[in-house]
C-alpha positions in Angstrom: 24.0 -8.4 68.2 20.8 -9.8 69.7 21.2 -12.2 72.7 22.6 -15.6 71.7 21.0 -18.4 73.6 23.2 -21.5 74.0 20.3 -23.9 73.5 18.3 -21.8 71.1 20.7 -20.3 68.5 19.1 -18.0 65.9 20.8 -17.0 62.8 17.8 -15.8 60.8 18.6 -12.1 61.0 21.4 -10.5 58.9 22.6 -8.5 61.9 23.5 -11.5 64.0 27.2 -12.4 63.7 27.7 -15.9 62.3 29.9 -18.2 64.3 30.4 -21.9 64.6 30.7 -24.3 61.7 28.3 -22.1 59.6 31.2 -19.9 58.7 33.1 -22.7 57.0 36.4 -20.9 57.6 39.8 -22.3 56.9 42.4 -21.5 59.5 45.3 -19.4 58.2 47.9 -17.2 59.8 48.1 -17.5 63.6 49.8 -15.9 66.6 50.2 -17.4 70.1 49.7 -14.8 72.8 49.5 -14.6 76.5 45.9 -13.6 77.4 45.5 -13.3 81.1 46.9 -16.5 82.6 46.6 -18.5 79.4 48.6 -18.9 76.2 46.2 -18.8 73.4 46.5 -19.5 69.7 44.6 -16.9 67.7 44.1 -18.1 64.1 43.3 -15.6 61.4 40.4 -16.4 59.2 41.0 -17.0 55.5 37.6 -15.7 54.5 36.2 -13.4 57.2 37.1 -9.7 57.6 35.7 -6.9 59.6 35.2 -3.3 58.4 34.1 -0.1 60.2 32.7 2.9 58.2 33.9 6.5 58.7 31.3 8.5 60.7 28.3 9.3 58.4 29.6 7.2 55.5 27.9 3.8 56.1 26.1 4.0 52.6 29.4 4.9 50.9 31.0 1.9 52.5 28.3 -0.2 50.9 29.5 0.9 47.5 33.1 0.2 48.5 32.2 -3.3 49.6 30.4 -4.0 46.3 33.3 -2.7 44.3 36.0 -4.6 46.3 34.2 -7.9 46.1 32.7 -7.7 42.6 34.6 -10.8 41.5 33.8 -12.8 44.7 30.6 -13.8 46.5 30.1 -11.6 49.6 28.0 -12.6 52.7 27.2 -10.4 55.6 27.7 -12.0 59.0 26.3 -9.3 61.2 27.7 -6.5 63.3 30.1 -6.7 66.2 31.7 -3.9 68.2 30.9 -1.3 65.5 32.3 -3.5 62.8 30.5 -5.2 59.9 31.5 -8.9 59.6 32.0 -9.9 56.0 32.5 -13.4 54.5 34.3 -13.4 51.2 34.2 -16.8 49.5 37.1 -16.5 47.1 40.7 -17.6 46.7 43.3 -16.2 49.1 44.6 -13.9 46.4 41.2 -12.4 45.7 40.5 -12.0 49.4 43.9 -10.1 49.8 43.0 -7.8 46.8 39.6 -7.1 48.4 41.1 -6.3 51.7 43.7 -3.9 50.1 40.9 -2.2 48.2 38.8 -1.7 51.3 41.7 -0.5 53.3 42.2 2.5 50.9 38.6 3.3 50.5 37.7 6.8 51.8 34.5 5.5 53.4 36.3 2.8 55.5 37.7 3.9 58.8 39.2 0.5 59.6 39.6 -2.9 58.0 40.8 -5.8 60.1 41.2 -9.5 60.0 38.9 -11.8 62.1 40.4 -14.3 64.5 39.2 -17.5 66.1 40.4 -19.3 69.3 39.1 -22.8 68.2 37.4 -24.7 65.4 34.1 -23.3 66.5 35.0 -20.2 64.4 33.4 -17.8 66.8 34.7 -14.3 65.7 37.2 -12.2 67.7 37.6 -8.8 66.2 40.7 -6.6 67.1 39.4 -3.1 67.6 42.8 -1.4 67.3 43.7 -0.8 70.9 46.1 -2.7 73.3 46.0 -3.0 77.1 49.7 -2.4 78.0 51.9 -2.3 81.0 55.6 -2.2 81.5 57.7 -4.2 83.9 58.8 -2.4 87.1 61.6 0.1 87.1 61.5 0.9 83.4 62.8 4.4 82.6 60.8 6.9 80.7 63.2 6.6 77.8 62.6 2.9 77.5 58.8 3.4 77.6 59.0 6.1 74.9 61.2 3.9 72.7 58.5 1.2 72.7 55.8 3.8 71.9 57.8 5.2 69.1 59.0 1.8 67.7 55.5 0.5 67.3 53.9 3.8 66.4 51.5 3.7 69.4 49.1 6.5 70.4 48.4 6.9 74.1 44.6 6.7 74.5 44.1 6.5 78.3 45.8 5.9 81.6 44.1 3.0 83.3 43.9 1.8 86.9 46.9 0.0 88.4 49.4 1.7 86.1 48.1 0.2 82.9 47.8 2.1 79.6 45.4 1.8 76.6 47.3 2.5 73.4 46.1 2.5 69.8 48.0 1.0 66.9 48.3 3.9 64.3 50.3 2.3 61.5 48.0 1.9 58.4 47.2 -1.7 57.7 48.9 -2.9 60.9 47.4 -6.0 62.5 46.8 -5.2 66.2 47.1 -8.9 67.1 50.5 -9.1 65.4 51.7 -5.9 67.1 50.7 -7.3 70.5 52.5 -10.5 69.8 55.7 -8.5 69.0 55.2 -6.4 72.1 55.0 -9.5 74.3 58.4 -10.5 73.1 59.9 -7.2 74.3 61.8 -7.7 77.6 60.5 -4.5 79.1 56.8 -5.4 78.6 54.7 -7.1 81.4 51.3 -7.2 79.6 50.3 -6.5 76.0 46.9 -7.7 75.2 44.9 -6.7 72.1 41.4 -5.6 72.8 39.3 -8.3 71.1 35.5 -8.0 70.8 33.5 -11.2 70.6 30.0 -12.4 70.9 28.3 -13.1 74.2 26.1 -16.0 75.2 23.5 -15.9 78.0 23.6 -19.1 80.1 20.0 -19.8 79.1 17.8 -22.9 78.9 15.9 -25.0 76.4 12.2 -24.3 76.3 10.6 -27.8 77.0 7.9 -29.1 74.8 6.0 -30.8 77.6 3.7 -28.8 80.0 5.1 -28.5 83.5 3.4 -26.9 86.4 6.6 -25.7 88.1 6.7 -24.3 91.7 9.6 -23.0 93.7 10.9 -26.4 94.7 14.4 -25.0 94.6 13.8 -23.1 97.8 12.3 -26.1 99.6 11.7 -29.5 98.0 9.2 -31.6 99.9 9.2 -34.3 97.3 5.7 -33.5 96.2 4.2 -30.8 94.0 0.4 -30.8 93.5 0.2 -34.4 94.6 2.9 -35.3 92.0 6.2 -37.0 93.1 7.7 -37.6 89.7 11.0 -35.7 89.1 11.4 -34.8 92.7 13.6 -36.0 95.6 12.7 -34.6 99.0 15.5 -32.3 100.2 17.0 -31.7 96.7 16.9 -27.9 97.2 19.0 -25.0 98.4 17.4 -24.9 102.0 16.4 -21.3 101.5 13.1 -21.4 103.5 15.0 -23.0 106.4 17.5 -20.1 106.2 14.6 -17.6 106.4 13.4 -19.3 109.5 16.9 -19.2 111.0 17.1 -15.5 110.2 13.5 -14.9 111.4 13.1 -12.9 108.2 14.0 -12.5 104.5 17.4 -11.0 104.8 18.6 -7.4 105.2 17.6 -4.6 102.9 21.1 -3.0 103.1 22.4 -5.9 101.1 22.7 -5.0 97.3 22.7 -7.8 94.7 24.1 -6.6 91.4 22.9 -8.5 88.3 24.6 -7.9 84.9 22.3 -9.1 82.1 20.3 -8.1 79.0 17.5 -6.0 80.5 15.2 -5.7 83.5 11.5 -5.1 83.8 11.6 -3.0 87.0 7.8 -2.4 86.8 7.2 -6.1 87.5 5.7 -6.4 91.0 8.4 -8.9 92.0 11.1 -6.4 91.1 9.4 -3.1 91.8 10.8 -0.5 94.3 14.1 -2.2 94.9 16.5 -1.0 92.2 19.6 1.1 93.1 22.1 2.7 90.7 20.7 1.0 87.5 22.7 1.7 84.4 22.4 0.7 80.7 25.8 0.5 79.1 24.2 0.1 75.7 21.9 3.1 75.8 24.2 5.0 78.2 21.3 5.8 80.6 19.6 4.6 83.7 16.8 3.0 81.5 17.5 -0.7 81.8 14.2 -1.8 80.2 14.4 -5.0 78.1 14.1 -4.6 74.3 12.1 -7.1 72.1 13.6 -8.7 69.0 11.0 -7.7 66.4 11.8 -10.6 64.1 12.6 -13.4 66.6 10.6 -13.2 69.8 12.6 -15.9 71.6 15.7 -13.6 71.3 14.2 -10.7 73.1 15.9 -9.3 76.2 13.9 -11.5 78.6 16.8 -13.1 80.5 17.7 -10.5 83.0 14.3 -10.2 84.5 14.1 -13.9 85.1 17.5 -14.0 86.7 17.0 -11.0 89.0 13.7 -12.5 90.3 15.4 -15.8 91.2 17.9 -13.9 93.3 15.8 -11.1 94.9 12.1 -11.3 93.9 9.9 -9.4 96.4 7.9 -10.9 99.2 4.2 -10.1 98.8 4.9 -8.2 95.5 3.8 -10.7 93.0 3.5 -14.5 92.9 7.1 -15.7 93.3 9.8 -15.0 95.9 13.5 -14.8 95.3 16.1 -16.3 97.5 16.9 -13.0 99.2 13.6 -11.0 98.9 14.6 -8.1 101.1 17.9 -7.4 99.3 18.1 -4.5 96.9 18.8 -4.9 93.2 21.6 -3.1 91.2 20.6 -3.9 87.6 23.2 -3.4 84.8 22.1 -3.8 81.2 25.1 -5.1 79.3 26.2 -4.4 75.7 25.5 -7.0 73.1 29.1 -8.0 72.6 32.0 -8.6 75.0 34.3 -5.6 74.5 37.0 -5.8 77.2 37.0 -2.1 78.2 33.2 -2.1 78.5 33.1 -5.4 80.4 35.6 -3.8 82.8 33.3 -0.8 83.2 30.4 -3.1 84.2 32.4 -4.4 87.1 33.8 -1.0 88.0 30.3 0.3 88.3 29.4 -2.5 90.7 32.6 -1.7 92.7 32.0 2.1 92.8 28.2 2.0 93.3 28.2 -0.3 96.3 27.1 -3.8 95.2 27.6 -6.5 97.8 27.0 -9.5 95.5 27.3 -9.7 91.7 25.5 -12.3 89.6 26.5 -13.0 86.0 24.5 -15.6 84.0 26.4 -15.1 80.8 29.8 -15.7 79.1 31.5 -15.7 75.7 30.0 -17.6 72.9 33.4 -19.0 71.9 34.3 -22.4 73.3 37.7 -21.1 74.1 37.6 -17.7 75.8 40.8 -16.8 77.7 40.1 -13.9 80.1 41.8 -10.7 79.1 43.8 -9.0 81.9 41.7 -5.8 81.5 38.6 -7.7 82.6 40.4 -9.9 85.1 41.7 -6.8 86.9 38.2 -5.3 87.0 36.8 -8.5 88.5 39.6 -8.6 91.1 39.0 -5.0 92.0 35.3 -5.7 92.5 36.0 -8.9 94.6 38.6 -7.3 96.8 38.0 -3.5 96.9 34.2 -3.3 96.6 31.9 -2.9 99.6 34.3 -0.5 101.4 37.2 -2.9 101.2 35.3 -6.1 102.2 34.9 -7.1 98.6 31.9 -8.0 96.4 31.0 -11.7 96.1 31.2 -12.3 92.3 29.4 -15.3 90.8 29.4 -16.7 87.3 27.2 -19.3 85.7 29.5 -22.2 84.6 27.7 -22.5 81.3 25.6 -25.1 79.4 27.8 -26.7 76.8 28.7 -29.8 78.8 32.4 -28.9 78.7 35.3 -28.2 81.1 35.5 -24.5 82.0 39.3 -24.5 82.1 40.8 -27.0 79.7 42.5 -25.1 76.9 42.9 -25.5 74.0 39.7 -27.7 74.0 37.5 -25.5 76.1 37.9 -22.5 78.4 35.5 -20.1 80.2 38.0 -17.6 81.6 35.2 -15.6 83.3 34.0 -18.5 85.4 37.5 -19.8 86.1 38.8 -16.5 87.6 40.3 -17.2 91.0 38.1 -14.5 92.7 34.9 -15.8 91.2 32.4 -18.4 92.5 31.7 -20.7 89.5 28.2 -22.2 89.8 27.3 -25.5 88.0 23.8 -27.1 88.0 22.0 -29.9 89.9 18.4 -31.0 89.4 15.3 -31.4 91.5 16.6 -35.0 92.0 20.1 -34.0 93.2 21.5 -35.2 90.0 24.0 -33.6 87.6 22.5 -32.6 84.2 24.5 -33.4 81.2 24.3 -29.9 79.8 26.2 -28.3 82.7 29.8 -27.3 82.4 32.2 -28.7 84.9 35.9 -28.6 86.0 38.3 -28.1 88.9 37.2 -24.4 89.2 33.6 -25.1 90.0 32.8 -23.7 93.5 29.3 -25.1 94.1 26.3 -26.3 92.2 22.7 -25.0 92.7 19.3 -26.5 92.0 17.9 -25.8 88.6 16.3 -27.6 85.6 17.5 -30.9 84.1 16.4 -34.0 82.3 13.9 -35.9 84.5 13.4 -32.9 86.8 11.5 -29.7 87.1 12.2 -26.2 85.8 12.3 -23.0 87.8 9.3 -20.7 88.1 10.3 -17.0 88.0 9.2 -13.6 86.9 8.8 -12.8 83.2 8.7 -9.5 81.3 5.3 -7.9 81.5 3.3 -6.1 78.7 3.4 -6.6 74.9 4.9 -5.2 71.8 4.3 -5.0 68.0 6.6 -7.3 66.0 8.0 -6.7 62.5 5.0 -8.2 60.9 2.6 -5.9 62.8 1.3 -8.5 65.2 0.9 -7.8 68.9 3.0 -10.2 71.0 3.4 -10.8 74.7 6.7 -9.6 76.1 8.8 -12.3 77.8 9.3 -16.0 77.3 5.6 -16.8 77.8 2.2 -15.2 77.9 1.6 -13.7 81.3 3.9 -12.3 84.0 5.6 -15.5 85.0 7.6 -18.3 83.3 7.6 -21.8 84.7 10.4 -23.3 82.7 13.4 -21.2 83.4 16.6 -23.0 84.3 20.0 -24.3 83.5 23.0 -22.4 85.0 21.2 -19.2 84.1 19.0 -19.9 87.1 21.6 -21.7 89.3 23.9 -18.6 89.4 21.3 -16.0 90.8 20.0 -18.6 93.3 23.5 -19.0 94.7 23.9 -15.2 94.6 20.7 -14.9 96.7 22.1 -17.4 99.2 25.3 -15.2 99.5 23.0 -12.2 100.1 21.4 -14.1 103.0 24.8 -15.0 104.4 25.8 -11.3 104.4 22.4 -10.4 105.9 23.4 -12.7 108.8 26.9 -11.2 109.1 27.6 -8.1 107.1 31.2 -7.9 108.3 32.3 -10.9 106.3 34.7 -10.3 103.5 33.9 -11.7 100.0 36.6 -14.4 100.5 35.0 -15.4 103.8 31.6 -15.7 102.2 33.0 -17.9 99.5 34.6 -20.1 102.1 31.5 -20.4 104.2 29.4 -21.3 101.2 32.0 -23.9 100.1 32.4 -25.5 103.5 28.7 -25.7 104.3 27.6 -27.0 100.9 25.9 -30.4 101.1 27.5 -33.3 99.3 25.3 -34.8 96.6 26.0 -37.5 94.0 28.2 -40.5 94.5 31.0 -40.2 97.1 33.4 -41.3 94.4 32.8 -38.0 92.6 34.8 -36.1 95.3 38.5 -35.7 95.8 39.6 -33.8 98.9 36.0 -32.7 99.3 35.7 -31.4 95.8 33.9 -32.7 92.7 34.5 -31.5 89.2 30.7 -31.7 88.6 29.2 -30.4 91.9 32.1 -28.3 93.2 32.1 -28.6 97.0 28.4 -29.6 96.8 25.0 -28.1 96.5 24.6 -24.6 98.0 23.0 -24.9 101.5 21.5 -21.6 102.6 20.5 -22.8 106.1 23.9 -24.2 106.9 25.7 -21.2 105.4 23.6 -18.7 107.4 24.0 -20.7 110.6 27.8 -20.6 110.1 27.7 -16.8 109.3 25.8 -16.2 112.5 28.1 -18.4 114.5 31.2 -16.4 113.5 29.6 -13.0 113.8 31.8 -10.8 116.1 30.0 -9.1 119.0 31.3 -5.7 117.8 29.7 -6.2 114.4 26.4 -7.2 116.1 26.4 -4.1 118.3 27.1 -1.9 115.2 24.2 -3.5 113.5 22.1 -2.9 116.6 23.0 0.8 116.6 22.2 1.0 112.9 18.8 -0.5 113.6 18.1 1.9 116.4 18.8 4.8 114.1 16.7 3.4 111.2 13.5 5.5 110.6 11.3 2.5 110.7 8.2 4.5 111.6 8.6 6.4 108.4 8.4 3.1 106.5 5.8 0.9 108.2 5.7 -1.5 105.2 9.4 -2.3 106.0 8.8 -3.1 109.6 9.8 -6.7 110.2 11.8 -6.7 107.0 14.6 -4.1 107.4 17.7 -5.4 109.0 16.2 -8.7 110.0 19.6 -10.2 109.3 21.3 -7.9 111.7 18.7 -8.7 114.4 19.1 -12.4 113.9 22.9 -12.0 114.0 22.5 -10.1 117.3 20.5 -12.9 118.9 23.0 -15.5 117.8 26.3 -13.8 118.7 25.7 -11.9 122.0 26.3 -14.1 125.1 22.9 -13.3 126.7 20.3 -14.0 124.0 17.4 -12.9 126.2 18.6 -9.3 126.2 17.5 -8.6 122.7 14.3 -10.7 123.0 13.3 -8.5 126.0 14.5 -5.3 124.4 12.5 -5.8 121.2 9.4 -6.8 123.1 9.6 -3.7 125.3 10.1 -1.5 122.2 6.7 -2.7 120.7 3.9 0.0 121.0 1.7 -0.7 124.0 4.1 -3.2 125.5 2.9 -4.8 128.8 4.3 -7.3 131.3 2.2 -9.9 129.7 3.3 -9.2 126.1 7.0 -9.2 127.1 6.5 -12.5 128.9 4.7 -14.0 125.9 7.6 -12.8 123.6 10.1 -14.6 125.9 8.0 -17.7 126.0 7.9 -17.8 122.1 11.6 -17.1 121.6 14.0 -19.7 120.3 16.5 -19.3 123.1 13.8 -19.9 125.7 12.4 -23.0 124.0 15.9 -24.4 123.5 16.8 -23.8 127.2 13.6 -25.4 128.4 14.2 -28.4 126.1 17.6 -28.8 127.5 16.4 -28.2 131.1 13.9 -31.0 130.8 16.5 -33.5 129.7 17.1 -36.6 131.7 19.5 -36.0 134.6 22.2 -38.7 134.8 23.4 -40.2 138.1 25.3 -37.7 140.2 29.0 -37.9 139.2 30.1 -34.8 141.0 30.2 -32.9 137.7 27.0 -30.9 136.7 25.4 -32.2 133.5 24.5 -30.0 130.6 20.9 -30.2 131.6 21.7 -29.3 135.2 23.8 -26.3 134.1 20.9 -25.2 131.8 18.5 -25.2 134.7 20.9 -23.1 136.8 21.5 -20.6 134.0 17.8 -20.5 133.0 16.9 -19.6 136.6 19.6 -16.9 136.6 18.5 -15.5 133.3 14.9 -14.9 134.6 16.1 -13.5 137.9 18.5 -11.1 136.2 17.6 -11.1 132.5 20.3 -8.6 131.5 23.1 -10.1 133.5 24.9 -11.5 130.4 25.3 -14.9 131.9 22.9 -17.0 129.8 24.9 -19.6 127.8 28.1 -17.8 128.3 
């Protein structure tokens, strides 16, 4: 299925699964199941079914479909997880007869009902497998009894003691079998693997012409002499964080982005990819693919998101929030298949991602998170990065609904307890009406919105020939950049880039500590009445503040971690990569200056290490350094009347004198 954009749905092609009110389904048989931490009512469609052909028999299945539905109008609703979605507009009796006929056809490998979680009629297709675990201390005999009773085939042993089993009884409904298993006293988890359509947390292409700039990094209130749509300071304080770090972050930090495709030849993404993987093509080729019949539905989303997070300095014309960070690009499949989604996060865990940005979700308004996916996210958040955990972020979504309010609405991915859910705020520090909200929102981040500006980011380069034989520019717009990106699609990677800067400042932080720092340092925007105990259902704990978060990360950096970073820096073959000088490990250097008692030690050490260092150059480096200027500023402060207790200014003068008489004594500001 091609990418489904929440604001730009396209149903023009026959291979796009139909959902929403177009299907016109009546709700029929239903089962209430425990899916993850939610009880969900799965209602079987009266008129939609899903069929999968035997290998090499797709054409024969076409004949079987025509034969089975000769007395009823048949409409194709696209493909999903290897199944063909079929709408049969007929009486329940005729639908039942058609299903029976298809089930016995030699060309049909499997025929299954289609389920929905709400009245939006987004399809959920049971693929025939169940994610299963037994309660503790169950004997082998008990386990075997369950397997035999329900005629289950053991497919795979999963992590954490779980099993994947297949329902083998002909005509059996996997959802119904799972419901029965959940009633067994010995069963802990029994979730049917349901495939559904995805939705990228995309944006609406505006009709008016905007000359967007990267105001989200630093908003001065003016763009090209225009003040409309801008409030000074309505930004993520990223440029201020760079100044605090004295650089653009650390290149050992790896930001993983899971999305629809990536143009790694773009100058803003070039030479920074590590462990790329395409789970659709099953290769390391993550290039985006065009939609030959609907240009807006091409795989343009991932490139834009990745550039917001980690776009290169000096590579092209834009800069990401964490430009020195590396990129781990994962090209996702076109549907949300639980076992595959789990593999995306396991790849991030196993391959060494530090931060994972996800600007996508399920198309269904109600999507309870399957345990198979929830466990993979938890593993990533707690076991990744050598046990420190990956910081996992999800876009809250753009449907203007609560992310955790079943049965009305639910985004189980963003509501996961180990996830940072990111909502939107605008270039005027306002809440846009499209943004999802709820008690699980962690922070908001600057992005597009009514009355505000969009986000300028990288776009897919090159061109392609469409189905009509016309040459078209790849990407959202002509050229290599797009000035109208936005919504929570952009907010999420911006927040991910900020997390990368925090880890650049202090790489020893756990994922939970990063989340806490970002929460506690977020700046409160909007009316004070929006907040209860420091949290707003719209803004979370506030707008992400890179400067404050980095400052806090530097403050809590342990000396041992700083010294370890220093040793790593000394062993770095910088001379072999002169283009990286001044970029590599800048976060570790900044962390060292901020956490070691005598800040002058590293100023002097680095000045002495410069080629051709002289007494004059070292003195000049000291005079330019932040600790020196801060000390002088304090030392020149007004001295109060003598009270017998030295003032801060007097103590600064004393320590400043000691520092220059014995610059490595370790006494400065101790």
